[in-house]
N, C-alpha and C positions, 0 to 999 in steps of 0.2 A: 504493500499502498504505500503513496505517497503521502509525504507529512506534508500538511500544510501549517502546523503549528509555527515554524520560523520560517526565515527568509533564506533561499538556498544560497552557499557560496558558492556553487559552481559556476565555472566561468562559461559563458557562451562560445559558440565558435565563432560568429563573428567579431567578438572582441580581439581573435587573433587573426583575422581571416587571414590567408596567401593565396590565395585563388586569382585569377586574371578577371578583369575589368568586364570583359562579359559575362562570367559567373557570377560576380557581384551584380551584372545589372539585372540579371534574369531573378537573382534571389531577391532585391528591393523591389523589384515588380510584384514578387507574390506577396512580399510583406505591405504594399501600397494597396495590392488587391482586399488584403484583411481590412485594411484603415477606410476605405472606400464604402466597403459591402457592410461594416459593421459601425459606420458613421463615426470613426476617430478623428476625420478633419475637422468637424463641426463644432466638436468641442472646445477644441483650441480658436479657432475663429470666434465663435462667439464670444469667448471669455476677452481676448484681446480687442476686440470691438467695444466690448462693456466698458473696459479699461479707457480706452480712449473718449469713448463719446459723455464722459464725466470730465473731459479737460477742453480747452478752447485753443489749439494750437494750430499754426496755419501746416504743419507738417510734424510729421513722427519719426522716431527711429527706433525700429525694431531688432533685435539680436535674437538669433535663432541657436542655440546650442546644442548639438548634435543633429545636424541639419539632414547628414545624409544627401543624396543626389538633390534636394532641394524642393521636395514637393509640397510640402508645406509652405514655403515662402511663396514661391508660385501661385499656391491657393489664396492665398494671404494678398497677394500683389493683385490678382482677377476680383477678391471680392472688396481690395478699396477702390479700385477703378470704378465698378459699379457705384459705390457709395458716394466717389469724389473725395476720398480721403487720399490728400501726400502720405507716401509713406517711403523710407529709406531701409532698406531690408538689408541685412547684414547676416551671413550664415557661418557658424563655425564648427570645424571636425577636424579630428585626425586623422582621418582616412583619406588619403590623397586620388586614390582610385576613385571615392565615394564623390570629392571635389572636381574631378573631371566631369565626372556626371554630369555635376549639378551646372556648371559652368557651359557645358554644350546642350544642356536642355533649358538653360534660361537666356539664350541667345536674344531673344524679344522681351526682355526683363530687364532695361536698364536699370530700373531701381534695386536690383537685386548685386551684391557684392560677396563675394566669400572668402574666408579667410583661412588658412590651415594653421594653427595655434591653439595654446594654451590658456585656457579663459581664466584658469586658477593664477596664471603669470603675466598675462597680457595687460596692459594700461589701455582702459576702454575710456577714459575722461575726455579725450578729443573728440570721441565718435557723439558725445551728448546722447545717451541710447536711453528711450523713452521706458520700452519695455524689454525685458528678458523671456523668451518662451521656450519651451525644452517639451518634445513630445515622445514618448516611451523611450527616454534616455537616462531617469534615473533610477531604474532598479537595476540599469549594469554597474554601480556603486555600493560599497558595504554602507553600513549606517552610518559610520564615520563620514565616510566621504559625499552623503547624502547633506550631513549638516553642512560640510564645508562647502560643498557648491550652491546649498541654498544661500547659504550667507553672503557669498561671494554675488549671486544673482541679483539681492537686494543692493551691495553697494552700488553695483553697474547700475542698476534701472531708477529711472528718477518718478516713475508713476507704478509701477510693479512688476510682479511678474507671475505667469500664466504656467503652468505644471500640468500636463496630462498624462499619465503613468497607470498602469493596470491595478487590479485588485488581484490579491494572492485568494482562491479559491477552488474548491475541488469540483464547483459547478462549472465555471469558468474553463477550466481543466479539460474536463470531459468534453465538454462541448466545442473547445476549439479541436482537440484530437477527432472529433466526427466531423467539424467544418475542413480540417485539412486533407481529410480522403477528398472532397470534392473541388477545392477550391485552389489547393496550393499543391505546386509542381515538384520543388526543391526539397529533398529530403531536410538539407541546412535550416531551410526557414521555418519544418515541420518540428525537429529537435527544438532549435531555438525558440520558437513559439512557446513550448512545454515550459519549455526551462525560465523563459521571462515570466510566465505567471507564477512558479514556483520561487522566482527571485522578485517579484512584488509586494504589494503592501496592501495589510489592512487599515483600516481608518485610524484607529488609536496608536500604530506606530506612524503614521503621517501628524497627528498631533502633536506625538510626544518629541519630533523633529522640531515641528513650529513650535514649541515651546521653548525650544535653542536657537531662535531667531528674533533680533530684536527691530524697533523701530519700525515694524508694520502691522497692520489689521489684517485677518485672512480668513478665509472659509474655503472647507472641503466638502465640495458635492460628488457622490456615487451617479456615474450617468453607464447609460447602457452603450457597448455591453461590456461590462463588468471593467469600468473603466472608473478612476477618480481623475478630476479638475480640481487643483487647488490652487487658489489665486491668493499673492501678496501684496496688498496696496500698502505704499510707504505712507506713512503719518507725516 
């Protein structure tokens, strides 16, 4: 039986991926298909625009930590165009192959730029970042890493932080197992998807992390399908 009482410490295959760019592209297509079918993008988009709507600026700068091939940034850019909201979008990731794909896919999005850098060590003060967002990235870190990264996000952001990540749940685990039989082609995406759920969070764990972040108000909401959106607003 799978143990869901504690977060798994097993490392996901994608965290040490050594395959080709074409292989990475196929895996990311699988991950994006899951997000599209299960509503994962709308959670982040709605929360980001909720933060922006409560402020009155001519333009906003948003940083996406763990942007992969940039799908969330492009969806945000399209939504902003429809709303006539001017955005400057920055994608940050460690994986150079993913960033190569991101730049290739984003050629029609002049508002998006990409950086291969360590967010913990980089000075973003000149960028005047309004919102930091991250989607399905936080669960890759240990508890200590989560606290360190979230505090860093809060330091960087002038308005707030939007985190979209998974709930650790046996129901989510076994539903994903069934779902993957029909909608996921690559074995890596299947295996990492299940491990991601085992590495994910309970609400009380996110609340514990939040108690160690200062200068913010926050809320955590459960969303379908087995996601949490955690929004931290700067005081």
